[in-house]
C-alpha positions in Angstrom: 127.5 118.2 80.3 126.6 121.8 81.4 126.8 121.1 85.1 130.3 119.8 84.9 131.9 122.1 82.4 135.1 123.6 83.8 135.0 126.5 81.3 131.8 127.9 82.9 133.3 128.6 86.3 134.4 132.2 85.5 131.0 132.9 83.7 129.2 131.5 86.8 131.1 133.8 89.1 130.0 136.8 87.0 126.4 135.5 87.3 126.7 135.5 91.1 128.2 139.0 91.4 125.0 140.9 90.8 123.4 139.2 93.7 126.1 140.6 96.0 126.3 144.2 94.9 123.3 145.3 97.0 125.5 144.8 100.2 127.9 147.5 101.5 130.4 147.3 104.4 129.8 149.5 107.4 132.5 149.9 110.0 131.4 148.8 113.5 133.0 148.9 116.8 134.5 145.6 118.1 132.2 145.0 121.1 129.1 145.5 118.9 130.4 143.1 116.3 131.3 140.5 118.9 127.8 140.8 120.4 126.0 140.4 117.1 128.0 137.4 116.0 127.5 135.8 119.5 123.8 136.3 119.2 123.8 134.8 115.7 125.7 131.8 116.8 123.4 131.2 119.8 120.2 131.4 117.6 121.7 129.1 115.0 122.6 126.4 117.5 119.2 126.8 119.2 117.6 126.3 115.7 115.7 129.6 116.2 115.3 130.3 112.4 113.4 133.6 112.5 115.8 135.3 115.0 118.9 133.8 113.3 117.8 135.2 109.9 117.0 138.6 111.4 120.5 138.7 113.0 122.0 137.5 109.7 120.5 140.5 107.9 122.0 142.8 110.5 125.4 141.1 110.1 125.2 141.6 106.3 124.6 145.3 106.8 127.7 145.6 108.9 129.9 143.3 106.8 130.2 140.6 109.4 130.7 136.9 109.0 130.5 134.0 111.3 132.2 130.6 111.1 131.4 127.7 108.8 130.1 125.5 111.6 127.5 128.1 112.6 126.4 128.5 109.0 126.1 124.8 108.6 123.8 124.7 111.7 121.6 127.4 110.1 121.4 125.5 106.8 120.3 122.4 108.7 117.6 124.5 110.3 116.5 125.7 106.9 116.3 122.2 105.6 114.2 121.0 108.5 111.7 123.8 108.0 111.7 123.6 104.2 112.8 127.3 104.2 114.1 127.7 100.7 114.2 131.5 100.5 116.0 131.7 103.9 118.5 129.1 102.7 119.2 131.2 99.6 119.6 134.3 101.7 122.3 132.6 103.8 124.2 131.6 100.7 123.9 135.2 99.4 125.2 136.6 102.7 128.2 134.3 102.8 129.2 135.3 99.2 128.7 139.0 99.8 131.7 141.3 98.7 133.2 138.4 96.8 134.1 136.3 99.8 134.8 132.7 98.7 133.9 130.0 101.3 135.9 126.9 101.8 135.0 123.5 100.5 133.2 122.5 103.6 130.7 125.3 103.4 130.3 125.1 99.7 129.4 121.4 100.1 126.8 122.4 102.7 125.1 124.8 100.3 125.4 122.3 97.4 123.6 119.7 99.6 121.0 122.3 100.5 120.1 123.0 96.8 120.1 119.3 96.1 117.7 118.5 99.0 115.4 121.4 97.9 115.4 119.9 94.4 116.9 123.1 93.0 119.1 121.4 90.5 119.9 124.5 88.4 121.2 126.3 91.5 123.1 123.2 92.5 124.7 123.0 89.1 125.6 126.8 89.1 127.3 126.4 92.5 129.1 123.1 91.5 130.4 124.8 88.3 131.7 127.8 90.3 133.6 125.6 92.8 137.3 125.9 92.2 138.2 122.8 94.3 135.8 119.8 94.3 136.4 117.0 96.6 134.7 113.6 97.0 131.8 115.1 98.9 131.1 117.7 96.2 131.0 115.0 93.4 129.0 112.6 95.5 126.4 115.3 96.4 125.8 116.3 92.7 125.7 112.6 91.6 123.2 111.8 94.4 121.1 114.8 93.2 121.0 113.6 89.7 120.1 110.0 90.8 117.3 111.3 93.0 115.9 113.3 90.0 116.1 110.2 87.7 118.7 112.0 85.6 120.6 108.8 85.3 122.8 109.6 82.3 124.0 112.8 84.1 124.8 110.8 87.2 126.9 108.3 85.3 128.6 111.0 83.3 129.5 112.8 86.6 131.1 109.6 87.9 133.3 109.4 84.7 134.4 113.0 85.0 135.1 112.5 88.7 137.4 109.7 88.0 139.1 111.7 85.2 139.6 114.5 87.7 141.5 112.1 89.9 138.9 112.1 92.7 138.5 108.6 94.2 134.8 107.6 94.8 133.8 106.4 98.3 131.0 104.2 99.5 128.5 107.0 99.4 129.4 107.8 95.8 128.8 104.3 94.7 125.6 103.9 96.7 124.3 107.0 94.9 125.4 106.1 91.4 124.1 102.6 91.7 120.6 104.0 91.9 121.1 105.4 88.4 121.7 102.0 86.8 119.0 101.1 84.4 120.6 98.1 82.8 122.5 94.9 83.8 125.4 95.8 81.5 126.1 99.1 83.2 125.5 97.5 86.6 128.1 94.8 85.9 130.7 97.4 84.9 130.0 99.4 88.1 130.2 96.2 90.2 133.6 95.3 88.7 134.8 98.9 89.5 133.6 98.6 93.1 135.5 95.3 93.5 138.7 96.9 92.1 138.4 99.8 94.7 137.8 97.3 97.5 134.5 98.7 98.5 132.4 95.6 97.8 132.4 94.7 101.5 130.9 98.1 102.7 127.5 97.5 104.1 125.7 100.3 102.2 127.5 99.5 98.9 126.7 95.8 99.2 123.1 96.6 100.1 122.8 98.9 97.1 124.2 96.3 94.7 121.7 93.7 95.9 118.9 96.2 95.6 119.7 97.1 92.0 120.3 93.5 90.9 116.8 92.7 92.3 115.1 95.7 90.7 116.6 94.6 87.3 115.2 91.1 87.9 118.5 89.3 88.4 117.9 87.6 91.7 120.6 85.0 91.2 123.4 87.7 91.1 121.7 89.5 94.0 122.0 86.2 96.0 125.6 85.7 94.8 126.6 89.1 96.2 124.9 88.3 99.5 126.6 84.9 99.8 130.1 86.0 98.8 130.9 86.9 102.4 129.7 86.6 106.0 126.9 89.1 106.6 127.2 90.9 109.9 124.7 93.7 109.4 120.9 93.8 109.4 120.9 96.3 106.5 122.2 93.7 104.1 119.9 91.0 105.4 117.0 93.4 104.8 118.1 94.0 101.3 118.3 90.4 100.2 115.0 89.4 102.0 113.3 92.5 100.4 114.7 91.6 97.0 113.0 88.2 96.9 109.8 89.5 98.6 109.4 92.3 96.0 110.0 89.9 93.1 107.2 87.6 94.3 109.5 84.8 95.5 108.0 84.5 98.9 109.4 81.0 99.5 113.0 82.2 99.3 112.3 85.4 101.2 111.0 83.4 104.1 113.9 80.9 103.9 116.3 83.8 104.2 114.4 85.3 107.1 114.6 81.9 108.9 118.3 81.8 108.1 118.7 85.3 109.5 117.0 84.4 112.8 119.2 81.3 113.1 122.3 83.5 112.8 121.1 85.6 115.8 119.8 88.8 114.1 116.7 90.6 115.3 114.2 92.0 112.9 113.2 95.6 112.4 110.4 97.4 110.6 112.0 96.9 107.2 112.5 93.1 107.8 108.9 92.7 108.9 107.5 94.6 106.0 109.3 92.3 103.6 108.2 89.2 105.5 104.6 90.4 105.3 105.0 90.9 101.6 106.2 87.3 101.3 103.2 86.1 103.4 100.9 88.1 101.1 102.3 86.6 97.9 101.9 83.0 99.3 98.6 83.7 101.0 100.1 82.5 104.3 97.5 83.8 106.7 98.6 81.9 109.8 102.2 83.0 109.4 101.1 86.5 108.7 99.2 86.5 112.0 102.4 85.4 113.8 104.2 88.4 112.2 101.4 90.6 113.4 102.6 90.0 117.0 105.9 91.5 116.2 104.3 94.4 114.3 102.7 95.5 117.6 106.2 96.4 118.9 106.6 99.0 116.1 103.1 100.5 116.7 104.0 103.9 115.2 105.4 102.6 111.8 102.7 103.4 109.2 104.5 101.6 106.4 104.5 98.4 108.4 100.9 98.8 109.4 99.9 99.3 105.7 101.8 96.1 104.8 99.9 94.3 107.5 96.6 95.6 106.2 97.5 94.6 102.7 98.4 91.1 103.8 95.1 90.5 105.5 93.2 91.9 102.5 95.2 89.7 100.0 94.9 86.6 102.2 91.1 87.1 102.1 90.7 87.7 105.8 88.5 90.7 105.7 87.6 90.4 109.4 91.2 90.8 110.4 91.7 93.6 107.7 88.7 95.6 109.1 90.1 95.2 112.7 93.5 96.4 111.6 92.1 99.3 109.7 89.8 100.4 112.5 92.6 100.2 115.0 94.8 102.6 113.0 94.9 106.1 114.5 96.9 107.5 111.6 95.9 106.7 108.0 97.4 107.9 104.8 96.2 107.6 101.2 97.9 104.2 101.0 95.9 102.9 104.0 92.6 104.0 102.5 93.5 102.7 99.0 94.6 99.3 100.4 91.3 98.8 102.3 89.1 100.0 99.4 90.9 97.8 96.9 90.9 94.9 99.4 87.1 95.2 99.9 86.5 95.4 96.1 88.7 92.4 95.3 87.0 90.3 97.9 83.6 91.1 96.5 82.4 93.7 99.0 81.8 96.4 96.4 79.2 98.5 98.2 81.3 98.6 101.4 84.3 99.7 99.3 82.3 102.6 97.8 81.0 103.6 101.3 84.6 103.6 102.6 85.6 105.8 99.6 83.0 108.3 100.8 84.4 108.2 104.3 87.9 108.8 102.9 86.8 111.9 101.1 85.1 113.1 104.3 88.3 112.6 106.2 90.1 115.1 104.0 92.5 112.6 102.4 92.8 113.2 98.7 92.5 110.0 96.6 95.3 109.0 94.1 95.2 106.9 91.0 95.4 103.7 93.0 92.3 104.7 95.1 90.3 105.4 91.9 91.4 102.1 90.5 90.0 100.3 93.5 86.7 102.2 93.2 86.4 101.3 89.5 87.2 97.7 90.3 84.4 97.7 92.9 82.0 99.1 90.3 83.1 96.6 87.7 82.7 93.5 89.8 79.3 94.6 91.1 77.9 95.6 87.7 77.5 99.3 88.8 77.6 100.9 85.4 76.3 104.4 86.3 78.5 104.7 89.4 81.5 103.5 87.3 80.9 106.1 84.6 80.6 108.8 87.3 83.9 108.0 89.0 85.7 107.5 85.7 84.5 110.8 84.2 85.1 112.8 87.4 88.7 111.6 87.9 90.2 114.6 86.1 87.7 117.3 87.2 87.4 116.4 90.9 90.8 114.9 91.7 93.1 116.1 88.9 94.0 112.5 88.0 94.5 111.5 84.4 92.9 108.2 83.5 95.6 105.6 82.8 95.4 102.4 80.9 94.4 100.5 84.0 91.4 102.8 84.6 90.2 102.3 81.0 90.7 98.6 81.5 88.3 98.6 84.5 85.7 100.6 82.6 85.9 98.2 79.6 85.5 95.3 81.9 82.5 97.0 83.6 80.8 97.7 80.3 81.5 94.3 78.9 80.3 92.4 82.0 77.1 94.5 81.9 76.5 93.3 78.3 77.4 96.7 76.8 79.9 95.2 74.5 79.5 97.9 71.8 80.2 100.6 74.3 83.2 98.8 75.5 84.6 98.5 72.0 83.9 102.2 71.4 85.8 103.1 74.6 88.8 101.0 73.4 88.9 103.0 70.2 88.6 106.3 72.2 91.4 105.5 74.6 94.5 107.8 74.8 96.6 104.7 75.0 97.2 101.8 72.6 95.1 98.9 74.0 97.3 96.2 75.5 96.7 92.4 75.9 95.0 93.0 79.3 92.5 95.4 77.8 91.6 92.9 75.1 91.3 90.1 77.6 88.7 92.2 79.5 86.7 92.4 76.4 87.2 88.7 75.6 85.9 87.7 79.0 82.8 89.8 78.5 82.2 88.3 75.1 82.5 84.8 76.5 80.0 85.5 79.2 77.5 87.1 76.8 78.2 84.7 73.9 79.2 87.4 71.5 81.1 85.0 69.3 82.3 87.3 66.5 83.6 89.9 68.9 85.2 87.2 71.1 87.2 85.9 68.0 88.2 89.5 67.1 89.4 90.2 70.7 91.3 86.8 70.9 93.1 87.5 67.7 94.1 91.0 69.0 95.5 89.4 72.2 97.5 86.9 70.2 99.1 89.6 68.1 100.3 91.2 71.3 101.0 88.0 73.3 101.5 85.1 70.9 102.4 82.7 73.7 99.1 83.2 75.7 97.9 79.6 76.1 94.6 80.5 77.7 93.5 82.6 74.7 94.4 79.8 72.3 92.3 77.3 74.2 89.4 79.7 74.6 89.5 80.5 70.9 89.7 76.8 70.0 86.7 76.0 72.2 84.7 78.9 70.6 85.4 77.4 67.2 84.6 73.9 68.4 81.2 75.0 69.8 80.4 76.6 66.5 81.4 73.4 64.6 84.3 75.3 62.9 86.7 72.3 62.9 89.1 73.7 60.3 89.6 76.8 62.5 90.1 74.5 65.5 92.9 72.7 63.7 94.6 76.0 62.7 94.6 77.2 66.3 96.0 73.8 67.5 98.7 73.9 64.7 99.7 77.5 65.8 100.1 76.3 69.3 102.3 73.4 68.3 104.4 75.5 66.0 105.0 78.1 68.7 105.5 75.5 71.5 102.6 76.9 73.5 101.3 74.7 76.3 98.5 75.3 78.7 99.8 76.1 82.2 98.5 73.4 84.5 96.1 74.6 87.1 97.7 74.5 90.6 96.1 75.2 94.0 97.7 75.7 97.3 96.4 75.4 100.9 98.1 76.0 104.2 97.5 73.4 106.9 99.4 73.4 110.2 102.0 75.8 108.8 102.7 73.6 105.8 101.8 74.4 102.2 100.1 71.6 100.2 100.1 71.9 96.4 97.6 70.2 94.0 97.9 69.9 90.3 95.4 68.2 87.9 96.7 64.7 87.2 99.5 64.8 89.8 99.3 61.9 92.3 102.4 62.7 94.4 100.5 63.9 97.5 101.0 61.2 100.2 97.2 61.2 100.9 96.0 61.4 97.3 94.0 58.2 97.5 92.1 59.3 100.5 91.6 62.7 99.0 90.1 61.3 95.7 87.9 58.9 97.7 86.5 61.8 99.8 86.2 64.0 96.6 84.1 61.4 94.9 81.8 61.3 98.0 81.5 65.1 98.0 80.7 65.2 94.2 78.0 62.5 94.7 76.4 64.6 97.6 76.5 67.7 95.4 74.9 65.9 92.5 72.1 64.8 94.9 71.3 68.5 95.5 71.5 69.6 91.9 75.1 69.8 90.8 75.8 69.0 87.1 79.4 69.1 85.8 79.6 71.9 83.2 81.8 70.5 80.4 82.1 73.9 78.7 85.2 74.5 80.8 87.4 71.8 79.3 88.8 71.2 75.8 85.9 70.4 73.4 87.6 67.5 71.7 87.3 65.3 74.7 84.6 62.7 75.0 81.7 63.3 77.5 83.0 61.0 80.3 86.6 62.3 79.8 85.3 65.8 80.1 83.6 65.1 83.4 86.6 63.2 84.8 88.8 66.2 83.9 86.5 68.5 85.8 86.3 66.3 88.8 90.0 66.5 89.5 90.6 70.2 89.0 93.2 71.4 91.5 90.9 73.6 93.5 88.5 70.7 94.1 91.4 68.6 95.4 92.6 71.4 97.6 89.1 72.1 99.0 88.6 68.4 99.8 91.9 68.2 101.6 91.0 71.3 103.6 87.7 69.9 104.6 89.4 66.7 105.7 92.2 68.3 107.7 90.7 71.5 109.1 88.1 69.9 111.2 87.0 72.9 113.3 83.8 74.4 111.9 85.2 77.8 112.9 88.1 77.6 110.5 87.7 78.7 106.9 89.2 76.7 104.0 91.5 79.1 102.2 92.8 78.2 98.7 95.2 80.1 96.4 95.0 79.3 92.7 97.3 80.2 89.8 94.6 80.4 87.2 91.1 82.0 87.2 88.6 79.7 88.8 86.4 78.0 86.2 82.6 78.2 86.3 82.2 74.5 87.2 84.4 74.7 90.3 82.7 77.9 91.3 79.3 76.1 91.3 80.8 73.2 93.1 82.3 75.4 95.8 79.0 77.2 96.4 77.1 73.9 96.9 79.9 72.5 99.1 79.8 75.6 101.4 76.1 74.9 102.0 76.3 71.1 102.3 79.3 71.2 104.7 78.3 74.4 106.5 81.8 75.8 105.9 83.3 79.0 104.6 85.5 78.5 101.6 87.8 81.3 100.3 89.5 81.0 96.9 92.0 83.5 95.7 92.7 83.5 92.0 94.7 86.0 89.9 91.6 88.1 89.3 89.8 88.3 92.6 88.7 86.6 95.8 85.7 84.4 96.2 84.1 84.0 99.7 81.7 81.0 99.6 79.2 80.9 102.5 75.9 79.0 102.7 75.7 78.4 99.0 76.4 82.0 98.0 79.6 83.7 96.7 80.7 87.2 97.5 81.2 87.9 93.8 77.5 87.4 93.2 78.4 85.1 90.3 79.8 88.1 88.6 83.5 87.6 87.9 
């Protein structure tokens, strides 16, 4: 590895010499020298960068040097001000006439180059260092890890060990970030245990973080449980690990356990807890966390997490209030609110907010544009969508990614422009993935384009052969066309591959408890009362025009079986329970569902919101539906 080569040290020194020849020594009287150095020291410790650099230049002319501590103060000042050229000038001054600084100062300069992302300069200095200690090695390893040069970071660790330098907790914390596989992480973990550093707070926290990023939550939890945790940093790591991997239940359990053991939360803890509330749609708990967020009023990351929670729990009133109350907003703030409005069906408001964002001077990023395209897609705004898609590169220097193409394909397909959607798929810079084909399939289903639907479904199954939803949709398409042999082939493929339809499941939060409902499950203690009430609500809906739409169940069921299957869909059970238990007419009934809401349940929820004069909010994997007075926020376009 070039940066570590011992044989380049002499060559590197020759490289540095031309930088130094422009300086010459001039004899000066002792009092003048003392005065100049004293001024330089004063300016450095006062962090007065302009005067310090001016005095430094005078010292260079007279061949004067200060002490390492003073130079280190000046480098800190350069780092604070992002003064790259001034930092290089200090290094050049110190090396003038061939003077070789000690390890302490060399490490200061090495850290400076690393922090300025000047890796080539850092490598040159590192190669030129005759004596490298643990700080030197750790600094260069950290620089490689930060630059995602993972192989170089790992190679550096190996060379460090061969050089007889013992890594410390900071070395391991840095090199762990370079792990991109469980095998390598396991080896490093074993090495850390051998050196006795597994109990260090930062090392332990880093191990937990990397296990979780690689998806191994069990090992992350094992590391956490191996010893008593007396530091908030480690608690934050394990809570964050589960929250970021969408295991909100365990994240909240760990948070409760942390509180029982007497630890107070900080911004990092609350951010993870809000993420857990978001993944579980726990609005009431999220509101309780909001009270603690107020204590950290200046933390923008935490405020953005709060805003995201309100948007993804479908509480747009609270989201708007949180957004309007923020004095400071960054691109994440704006993107979160725009995306939240779009997902909740308020497309025009999302586009208006995008205009406000541009007027505020904040430059949009690829996530912002994705939210804008989503808004256009779910409101059927074809011309607006084309405009924003085509202007991404020219106006904002953002290259369209696969997700942006997916939104446009969805928009064109929903608007009935299936041929244009297919054309765009073939013009994409990326290979279409299963998500892209699903967007086209959904459009074909809505507009009854059977041939293209079959084509899209087959493309999905090539990429994702275990996608149960596509098998069932394809089977139903064949059944509706009386193609029974094709139906049997699809069912046979499902059996051979062991594919089973994921059961629909809906959750509702009542009095801080989560109630789950699954089609055919009778385990809920009040299931008899719920079914009785549901039958009453269905009858009332039929009286005002509701007719069960049996196109949303398997086509080989008999008529009455189809209707019974529809009657007990999980979201109907959850809505019924919500209406039974949330008696206040002020309270919305909020449901979270694991599958896309079917058309029959969508119609039922609309009618029920009008009959019962209640707001019903359903969050499925695609979007949010706000049902009020017989109308859905999606405009029946989802």
